Backbone bond lengths (Angstrom), bond angles and torsions (degrees), N, CA, C in turn:
res aa  C-N    CA-C-N  psi(-1)  N-CA   C-N-CA  omega(-1)  CA-C   N-CA-C  phi
1 M - - - 1.463 - - 1.526 109.90 -
2 L 1.319 116.18 132.60 1.453 122.01 -176.67 1.525 111.13 -89.77
3 N 1.315 115.91 141.33 1.459 122.11 177.33 1.522 109.79 -117.52
4 N 1.350 115.76 139.67 1.464 121.79 -179.98 1.532 111.69 52.65
5 A 1.303 116.13 44.47 1.460 121.29 -178.26 1.525 110.72 -81.99
6 V 1.320 114.81 155.76 1.463 122.25 173.10 1.526 107.86 -105.76
7 L 1.319 116.41 123.22 1.465 122.07 178.77 1.524 108.76 -101.72
8 I 1.331 116.07 124.69 1.462 122.03 179.39 1.520 108.17 -123.21
9 T 1.317 116.84 124.43 1.465 118.81 176.80 1.526 109.47 -88.86
10 G 1.330 115.43 143.65 1.452 121.01 177.15 1.518 113.64 64.58
11 A 1.333 116.51 52.64 1.471 119.97 -173.98 1.526 113.30 -104.69
12 G 1.314 117.93 20.34 1.459 119.71 -178.68 1.516 114.70 -78.07
13 Q 1.340 117.41 -14.87 1.460 120.10 -176.59 1.523 109.81 -159.40
14 R 1.316 115.51 169.52 1.457 125.39 171.93 1.540 112.51 49.62
15 I 1.322 118.44 -129.64 1.463 120.62 -171.07 1.521 111.71 -63.80
16 G 1.311 117.76 -42.98 1.457 120.39 -179.62 1.518 111.99 -60.37
17 Y 1.326 115.81 -42.88 1.468 120.26 177.63 1.520 110.61 -63.01
18 Y 1.315 116.91 -44.29 1.463 121.56 -179.43 1.530 110.40 -59.21
19 L 1.336 116.77 -45.35 1.461 120.07 179.51 1.525 111.20 -62.97
20 A 1.334 116.72 -46.81 1.464 120.01 -179.35 1.525 110.99 -59.82
21 E 1.331 115.97 -45.17 1.456 120.57 -179.56 1.531 111.06 -61.11
22 H 1.325 117.10 -41.02 1.461 119.65 -178.09 1.529 112.25 -73.36
23 F 1.311 118.15 -34.47 1.470 119.06 173.18 1.527 110.43 -62.29
24 L 1.322 116.88 -40.78 1.459 120.78 179.67 1.526 112.02 -66.72
25 N 1.323 117.07 -38.88 1.459 121.21 -173.19 1.521 114.28 -90.05
26 H 1.336 116.94 -21.62 1.459 119.09 -171.36 1.523 114.50 -125.03
27 T 1.326 118.43 3.01 1.464 120.82 176.34 1.528 108.87 -138.31
28 D 1.308 114.58 174.58 1.465 120.60 176.60 1.520 112.28 -98.31
29 Y 1.329 117.44 4.57 1.456 120.19 -177.47 1.530 111.15 -77.53
30 P 1.318 118.40 130.07 1.471 119.91 170.14 1.533 109.47 -64.08
31 V 1.308 116.34 153.80 1.464 120.88 -177.89 1.518 109.48 -120.27
32 I 1.317 115.43 131.94 1.457 122.17 171.25 1.525 106.36 -124.23
33 F 1.336 117.12 136.05 1.455 118.68 -174.71 1.514 111.09 -142.85
34 S 1.321 114.49 155.69 1.464 120.68 173.76 1.516 109.16 -103.35
35 Y 1.332 114.81 152.18 1.462 120.95 173.50 1.523 107.61 -150.71
36 R 1.331 115.20 149.12 1.467 119.70 -179.81 1.518 111.62 -96.04
37 T 1.344 116.19 -38.69 1.467 121.82 -173.18 1.518 110.09 -124.33
38 E 1.322 116.08 139.13 1.469 119.89 175.74 1.525 109.84 -65.43
39 R 1.316 116.04 125.50 1.459 122.84 178.78 1.527 108.19 -137.26
40 P 1.331 117.81 163.19 1.462 119.10 177.28 1.524 112.76 -55.86
41 G 1.328 116.75 -37.04 1.460 119.99 -179.77 1.514 113.37 -63.31
42 V 1.318 116.34 -33.30 1.472 120.14 178.82 1.516 110.18 -61.99
43 Q 1.322 116.78 -48.03 1.458 120.53 -179.69 1.525 111.34 -65.87
44 T 1.323 116.69 -36.85 1.467 119.92 177.93 1.520 110.99 -61.31
45 L 1.331 116.56 -44.87 1.464 120.17 179.54 1.525 111.11 -64.62
46 K 1.310 117.12 -41.67 1.463 119.65 179.18 1.522 111.15 -63.59
47 K 1.324 117.06 -41.98 1.458 120.49 178.59 1.528 111.96 -64.84
48 S 1.341 115.78 -25.62 1.464 120.41 179.28 1.525 112.35 -84.76
49 G 1.330 116.15 -2.78 1.455 119.66 175.21 1.513 115.92 110.83
50 A 1.325 117.87 -0.72 1.457 120.20 178.70 1.524 110.57 -77.71
51 L 1.325 115.42 151.07 1.455 121.79 176.90 1.518 108.49 -97.85
52 G 1.323 117.88 113.56 1.456 122.49 -179.19 1.519 111.62 -104.14
53 I 1.319 115.73 136.10 1.464 121.95 177.62 1.521 108.28 -123.09
54 Q 1.316 116.33 119.63 1.457 120.06 179.98 1.516 110.10 -79.44
55 A 1.335 115.87 133.45 1.465 119.98 -178.25 1.516 110.16 -156.85
56 D 1.319 116.54 134.91 1.452 122.63 170.06 1.517 106.18 -106.02
57 F 1.322 117.07 99.82 1.454 121.42 -170.30 1.514 113.98 -71.92
58 N 1.322 117.62 -4.28 1.459 120.31 174.05 1.526 112.17 -85.56
59 Q 1.324 116.36 -7.55 1.459 119.84 179.31 1.526 111.13 -86.90
60 P 1.329 118.41 143.57 1.463 120.89 -179.83 1.530 111.70 -57.68
61 G 1.308 116.12 133.40 1.455 121.56 177.18 1.509 115.41 79.90
62 A 1.342 118.12 -3.98 1.469 120.28 -175.04 1.520 112.23 -66.10
63 V 1.328 117.59 -38.63 1.464 119.89 -178.42 1.523 110.34 -67.88
64 D 1.321 116.84 -45.01 1.468 120.38 178.65 1.526 111.13 -61.16
65 D 1.324 116.63 -40.85 1.457 120.26 178.68 1.525 110.94 -64.99
66 F 1.326 116.62 -40.21 1.464 120.48 178.84 1.527 110.12 -62.91
67 I 1.313 117.48 -44.10 1.466 121.27 178.88 1.524 110.51 -60.09
68 R 1.326 116.78 -42.41 1.470 120.06 178.47 1.527 111.13 -61.76
69 Q 1.318 116.87 -42.18 1.464 120.03 -179.93 1.527 111.36 -65.44
70 V 1.321 116.86 -41.05 1.464 119.54 177.64 1.522 110.35 -61.97
71 K 1.307 116.99 -46.83 1.464 120.74 -178.11 1.528 111.93 -63.09
72 S 1.324 116.82 -28.90 1.463 119.62 -178.66 1.524 112.30 -77.18
73 Q 1.338 117.09 -12.24 1.460 119.37 -174.84 1.528 114.20 -127.50
74 V 1.324 117.28 0.75 1.463 121.22 -175.56 1.527 109.99 -130.88
75 N 1.333 116.02 131.63 1.462 121.59 174.46 1.519 111.91 -88.20
76 S 1.316 117.19 -36.68 1.463 121.03 -177.48 1.516 109.83 -153.99
77 L 1.335 115.19 150.77 1.462 121.98 179.83 1.529 109.98 -117.31
78 R 1.323 115.48 127.61 1.468 120.15 173.64 1.522 110.83 -79.62
79 A 1.337 116.68 -31.55 1.466 119.54 -179.06 1.518 110.65 -160.70
80 I 1.328 114.62 150.54 1.460 122.65 165.62 1.515 107.04 -116.70
81 I 1.319 116.87 127.03 1.462 121.81 177.98 1.525 108.08 -115.69
82 H 1.326 115.64 111.82 1.466 121.89 -178.90 1.523 108.52 -84.85
83 N 1.322 115.14 89.06 1.462 121.35 -178.25 1.525 113.19 -103.44
84 A 1.316 118.67 -26.14 1.467 121.54 -175.77 1.524 110.56 -54.00
85 S 1.333 116.11 129.76 1.458 119.61 -175.31 1.520 110.34 -153.67
86 V 1.312 114.81 155.16 1.461 120.39 176.02 1.526 107.41 -146.62
87 W 1.320 116.02 143.04 1.461 119.60 172.39 1.507 108.18 -115.37
88 L 1.339 115.41 123.96 1.456 121.74 177.31 1.510 108.57 -125.18
89 D 1.321 116.62 138.96 1.452 121.72 176.78 1.527 109.79 -60.75
90 D 1.324 116.54 144.03 1.470 120.36 -178.56 1.518 112.45 -57.55
91 A 1.326 117.25 -26.09 1.460 120.56 -178.65 1.523 112.90 -81.69
92 A 1.333 117.06 -11.17 1.464 120.34 -177.66 1.525 110.66 -69.80
93 A 1.318 115.79 147.49 1.458 120.87 178.37 1.527 110.17 -61.76
94 Q 1.322 116.52 133.53 1.457 124.18 178.37 1.529 112.84 58.10
95 S 1.327 116.62 25.96 1.463 120.58 179.35 1.519 111.59 -57.26
96 F 1.322 117.12 -50.73 1.463 120.92 -177.40 1.523 111.05 -63.23
97 E 1.332 116.74 -47.23 1.462 120.41 -176.40 1.532 111.67 -62.92
98 Q 1.328 116.75 -44.26 1.464 119.49 -176.79 1.521 112.02 -68.47
99 Q 1.334 117.01 -39.15 1.460 118.91 179.48 1.525 111.76 -71.73
100 M 1.309 117.79 -36.87 1.464 119.98 175.55 1.522 110.78 -66.15
101 Q 1.320 117.06 -36.59 1.463 120.39 178.15 1.524 111.22 -62.32
102 L 1.328 116.36 -47.53 1.463 119.91 -174.31 1.519 112.50 -78.19
103 H 1.329 117.59 -37.67 1.459 120.48 -173.59 1.519 113.87 -93.08
104 V 1.329 118.01 -18.10 1.467 120.61 -175.80 1.528 111.73 -122.51
105 N 1.332 116.45 -58.82 1.461 118.97 -175.32 1.529 112.34 -64.87
106 L 1.339 117.06 -42.77 1.462 119.82 179.56 1.524 112.11 -61.11
107 P 1.347 120.27 -53.25 1.466 118.96 178.22 1.531 113.07 -59.95
108 Y 1.324 116.32 -38.50 1.468 119.55 178.94 1.521 110.95 -59.90
109 Q 1.331 116.53 -48.54 1.461 120.00 -178.43 1.529 111.99 -67.27
110 L 1.325 117.55 -38.18 1.464 119.40 178.72 1.519 110.86 -66.88
111 N 1.329 117.86 -42.77 1.459 120.39 178.26 1.526 111.08 -59.13
112 K 1.329 116.04 -44.02 1.465 120.10 -178.96 1.526 111.71 -73.33
113 G 1.333 115.72 -42.12 1.460 119.41 -173.61 1.508 114.73 -76.41
114 L 1.351 117.22 -23.30 1.464 120.54 -175.56 1.522 112.78 -114.46
115 V 1.317 117.38 10.61 1.469 119.75 -175.00 1.526 112.50 -60.40
116 E 1.345 117.78 -34.72 1.465 119.12 -179.43 1.523 111.54 -65.54
117 L 1.336 117.24 -30.99 1.466 119.51 176.30 1.522 111.02 -70.39
118 L 1.331 117.33 -32.18 1.463 120.79 174.74 1.524 110.60 -69.26
119 Y 1.324 116.62 -42.88 1.465 120.14 177.85 1.526 111.42 -62.74
120 A 1.312 117.11 -26.33 1.466 120.77 -178.46 1.520 112.91 -74.76
121 S 1.343 117.20 -11.88 1.460 121.23 177.18 1.523 109.29 -92.50
122 E 1.334 116.61 151.18 1.466 120.48 -178.18 1.525 111.45 -61.42
123 S 1.319 116.87 -38.76 1.463 122.38 172.57 1.520 107.31 -139.40
124 A 1.329 116.73 152.28 1.466 118.84 -173.54 1.515 110.74 -150.85
125 D 1.329 114.91 149.73 1.460 122.85 178.73 1.510 110.91 -133.17
126 I 1.331 115.28 145.42 1.455 122.95 164.36 1.524 106.15 -116.66
127 I 1.320 116.69 124.88 1.462 121.77 -178.38 1.524 108.82 -127.56
128 S 1.306 116.29 121.67 1.461 120.02 175.63 1.522 109.29 -106.76
129 I 1.320 115.64 155.49 1.457 121.68 178.58 1.526 107.81 -119.54
130 S 1.327 115.82 111.25 1.459 120.57 -176.03 1.534 110.10 -106.00
131 D 1.311 117.49 -122.53 1.467 120.28 -177.42 1.524 108.71 -160.72
132 A 1.327 116.63 136.11 1.461 121.04 -179.12 1.527 112.21 -65.67
133 K 1.339 118.00 -22.47 1.457 120.62 -178.20 1.531 112.97 -70.86
134 V 1.321 117.41 -10.53 1.459 119.98 178.44 1.530 110.59 -54.40
135 A 1.322 117.36 -39.30 1.465 121.01 -176.43 1.520 112.89 -67.30
136 R 1.349 117.77 -24.39 1.465 121.46 -175.64 1.524 112.83 -106.96
137 G 1.329 116.86 -29.22 1.453 120.54 -174.60 1.516 111.78 80.61
138 S 1.321 116.14 172.69 1.463 121.91 178.99 1.519 109.30 -157.21
139 A 1.311 115.28 133.62 1.465 119.73 179.09 1.516 111.84 -67.70
140 H 1.326 117.61 -19.16 1.462 121.46 -174.45 1.528 113.21 -109.78
141 Q 1.328 117.80 -0.06 1.461 121.38 -177.57 1.526 110.71 -134.39
142 V 1.303 115.93 45.80 1.463 121.12 -173.09 1.527 111.30 -62.33
143 A 1.323 117.03 -53.28 1.467 120.69 -177.36 1.523 111.29 -65.68
144 Y 1.329 116.36 -44.47 1.459 120.57 -178.78 1.527 111.09 -58.77
145 L 1.327 116.99 -50.64 1.457 119.61 -176.29 1.523 112.37 -72.89
146 A 1.321 117.58 -29.14 1.465 119.25 173.95 1.522 110.61 -61.81
147 S 1.335 116.20 -41.43 1.462 119.54 179.90 1.526 111.15 -69.77
148 K 1.339 117.42 -37.11 1.453 120.15 178.63 1.532 111.14 -70.93
149 A 1.331 117.62 -32.39 1.461 120.83 175.00 1.526 110.56 -64.39
150 A 1.317 115.85 -40.85 1.468 119.76 176.70 1.525 111.08 -63.08
151 L 1.338 116.38 -37.03 1.462 120.77 177.97 1.522 110.56 -62.52
152 Q 1.326 117.43 -43.09 1.463 120.74 176.91 1.530 110.97 -62.39
153 S 1.319 116.48 -43.63 1.461 120.56 179.27 1.524 111.54 -60.72
154 M 1.333 116.22 -40.32 1.467 119.70 178.97 1.520 111.33 -63.32
155 A 1.333 117.30 -36.02 1.468 119.65 179.35 1.523 110.02 -59.22
156 R 1.320 116.85 -44.50 1.467 120.02 179.33 1.526 111.54 -65.54
157 S 1.324 116.49 -42.48 1.461 119.85 -177.70 1.525 112.22 -69.40
158 F 1.336 117.25 -42.30 1.463 119.49 177.55 1.527 111.04 -68.41
159 A 1.325 118.06 -29.08 1.462 119.78 174.42 1.528 110.02 -61.20
160 L 1.313 116.50 -41.93 1.465 120.65 176.35 1.528 111.31 -65.55
161 A 1.327 115.45 -41.63 1.467 119.59 -175.09 1.517 112.92 -70.81
162 Y 1.338 117.28 -34.36 1.464 120.33 -170.35 1.528 113.99 -106.44
163 A 1.335 117.74 -1.62 1.464 119.56 177.71 1.531 110.10 -67.62
164 P 1.341 118.19 149.92 1.466 126.63 0.46 1.531 114.05 -94.47
165 K 1.322 117.46 0.99 1.459 119.83 -172.76 1.523 112.84 -71.31
166 I 1.335 117.01 -40.42 1.461 121.12 -175.00 1.522 109.11 -118.13
167 K 1.332 116.99 126.59 1.460 121.49 174.74 1.532 109.05 -88.06
168 V 1.315 116.03 140.03 1.464 120.81 -178.25 1.526 108.48 -131.43
169 N 1.313 116.67 121.26 1.458 122.17 -178.42 1.527 110.51 -141.46
170 D 1.337 115.12 163.17 1.456 121.76 -179.60 1.525 109.19 -126.23
171 I 1.318 116.16 141.06 1.459 122.68 172.04 1.524 107.69 -106.44
172 A 1.339 116.62 126.20 1.467 121.17 -177.80 1.527 108.98 -115.20
173 P 1.334 117.93 90.37 1.470 120.49 -177.24 1.518 112.53 -86.53
174 A 1.327 114.43 154.97 1.459 121.52 166.06 1.523 106.82 -98.24
175 L 1.317 118.11 -134.27 1.452 120.65 178.93 1.530 110.61 -61.75
176 I 1.323 116.27 126.19 1.469 121.44 174.74 1.524 110.27 -118.73
177 M 1.322 116.69 -50.65 1.461 121.67 -178.28 1.531 109.36 -140.69
178 F 1.309 116.78 135.86 1.456 119.61 171.44 1.529 110.12 -76.38
179 N 1.325 115.99 158.27 1.456 121.58 170.73 1.528 109.04 -87.97
180 E 1.313 116.50 156.14 1.464 120.73 -176.64 1.527 112.24 -58.03
181 G 1.311 118.06 -33.33 1.459 120.58 -175.80 1.513 115.10 -85.82
182 D 1.327 118.76 -0.83 1.464 120.88 -178.59 1.531 110.39 -70.09
183 D 1.331 116.52 126.40 1.463 118.82 -177.06 1.525 111.45 -81.67
184 L 1.327 115.89 172.94 1.460 121.86 -173.39 1.527 111.77 -63.88
185 N 1.325 117.95 -42.19 1.461 120.83 -179.47 1.525 111.26 -61.98
186 Y 1.332 115.64 -43.71 1.467 119.23 178.44 1.528 110.66 -63.10
187 R 1.318 116.55 -43.23 1.469 119.82 -179.71 1.522 111.07 -61.36
188 Q 1.327 116.77 -44.73 1.458 119.84 -179.85 1.528 111.63 -64.38
189 Q 1.325 116.37 -39.41 1.463 119.85 178.64 1.519 111.60 -63.40
190 R 1.340 116.44 -43.94 1.463 120.41 179.46 1.524 111.68 -66.21
191 L 1.323 117.49 -40.70 1.461 120.56 -179.79 1.521 111.39 -64.25
192 S 1.316 117.24 -32.20 1.462 121.13 -178.36 1.527 112.47 -72.79
193 E 1.336 117.53 -11.22 1.454 120.84 -175.52 1.525 113.57 -80.07
194 N 1.331 118.00 -14.44 1.460 118.78 179.87 1.518 111.11 -125.37
195 L 1.316 115.63 162.53 1.460 120.38 -174.45 1.518 113.02 -68.35
196 M 1.323 118.03 -33.50 1.455 120.90 -175.84 1.527 112.72 -77.96
197 Q 1.335 116.95 -27.46 1.467 123.64 175.03 1.536 112.74 53.03
198 I 1.323 114.75 45.45 1.458 120.84 176.08 1.527 109.58 -135.54
199 E 1.311 115.57 158.64 1.464 121.98 167.41 1.532 105.79 -92.41
200 P 1.328 118.84 101.25 1.464 120.42 -168.16 1.520 114.32 -72.02
201 G 1.334 117.60 -27.89 1.456 120.29 -176.90 1.519 112.26 81.99
202 P 1.327 117.13 167.72 1.468 121.21 -171.98 1.515 114.69 -69.44
203 D 1.337 117.74 -11.18 1.461 117.87 -178.66 1.520 111.97 -64.02
204 V 1.341 118.55 -26.85 1.460 119.15 178.63 1.537 111.01 -69.53
205 I 1.327 116.81 -29.43 1.471 119.41 173.43 1.527 109.77 -68.64
206 W 1.325 116.68 -45.05 1.463 121.37 177.52 1.528 110.79 -57.98
207 Q 1.328 118.00 -44.34 1.455 121.40 178.83 1.525 111.41 -60.61
208 T 1.329 116.44 -40.01 1.461 120.61 -178.23 1.525 111.11 -72.19
209 V 1.325 116.98 -39.27 1.471 120.39 175.63 1.523 110.12 -60.02
210 K 1.325 117.37 -45.59 1.470 120.74 178.52 1.526 110.82 -60.68
211 Y 1.332 116.77 -42.60 1.459 121.04 179.14 1.529 110.99 -59.56
212 I 1.323 116.12 -47.07 1.464 119.96 179.98 1.524 111.23 -60.78
213 M 1.329 115.89 -46.16 1.467 119.63 -174.07 1.531 112.77 -70.71
214 T 1.320 117.87 -24.39 1.464 120.36 -178.59 1.525 112.88 -98.25
215 N 1.329 117.22 -3.33 1.461 121.05 179.23 1.530 108.58 -101.51
216 N 1.339 116.78 111.70 1.464 119.24 -174.90 1.527 113.46 -87.38
217 Y 1.355 116.60 10.93 1.466 119.75 -178.47 1.526 111.28 -125.10
218 L 1.321 115.84 22.71 1.463 121.22 -174.52 1.515 109.88 -122.65
219 T 1.329 116.93 113.34 1.461 120.18 175.41 1.523 109.67 -155.35
220 G 1.324 115.47 154.50 1.453 121.39 178.94 1.516 114.38 72.34
221 Q 1.343 117.37 21.44 1.462 121.01 -174.50 1.529 112.10 -109.83
222 V 1.327 115.33 149.45 1.457 123.13 168.65 1.529 106.35 -108.47
223 I 1.322 116.77 114.57 1.460 121.98 -176.75 1.524 108.96 -97.16
224 N 1.318 116.56 109.20 1.462 120.90 179.19 1.520 109.79 -74.58
225 L 1.309 116.08 124.11 1.461 122.79 179.59 1.526 106.72 -120.24
226 D 1.333 114.68 74.06 1.466 119.01 -167.03 1.516 114.33 -125.54
227 G 1.321 118.14 14.43 1.452 120.23 177.67 1.518 114.48 62.30
228 G 1.329 117.49 22.96 1.459 121.83 179.85 1.519 115.12 90.64
229 R 1.336 117.50 4.35 1.471 120.58 -177.99 1.516 112.13 -57.18
230 S 1.329 118.01 -34.65 1.466 121.23 -174.21 1.519 113.59 -69.26
231 V 1.332 118.94 -14.73 1.459 119.66 -179.54 1.535 111.67 -100.64
232 I 1.333 117.19 0.99 1.462 120.64 176.68 1.526 109.76 -86.56
233 N 1.285 117.58 128.30 1.475 120.37 -179.53 1.527 110.45 -74.01
């Protein structure tokens, strides 16, 4: 049974993997994570001592089953990090339903279903990862940003519900990492959208997670991590 564990959803690749790896290498917290698809990163994390649970949260009963598995192997949680995310074009079949399931229903159920494990830790955090574009909207990402806006709203509401024992905050990033297939023109256009004009990489998420977890006076906040994009007219 794990004590003071950090639970990260969607940690098989990219930002989730980076966070899990850094918790394992730079803290004493055990790591438990969800993943949908077997990837090299999943096996690497397991070999490093993390507990991985495979789950497709769009399947009926998957969230309840995941909660049961966590409870059977964890005594207390130091943090839940809602990282699992998907972007689907508005024209895609079931785009709205799938994004609301992963970005809203899943975090809601995990917060409610695992709250006693958070209370069992001396201090505890819930951290969600949304999107900086929520504040501006997008004609081409209506469903995605609606679900991320709901995620931000839940952070504020759960902060009210769980204070003072559990801190609840949201990180709203803009560009963090390019995808391998992104061409040069697209990369240059995206870099020009913020003041820093860099691809910061996942370490800025790790830095912000550490800041949240070590600050005992921070709750109910949405932290924009957008390289200054929000101050550009």
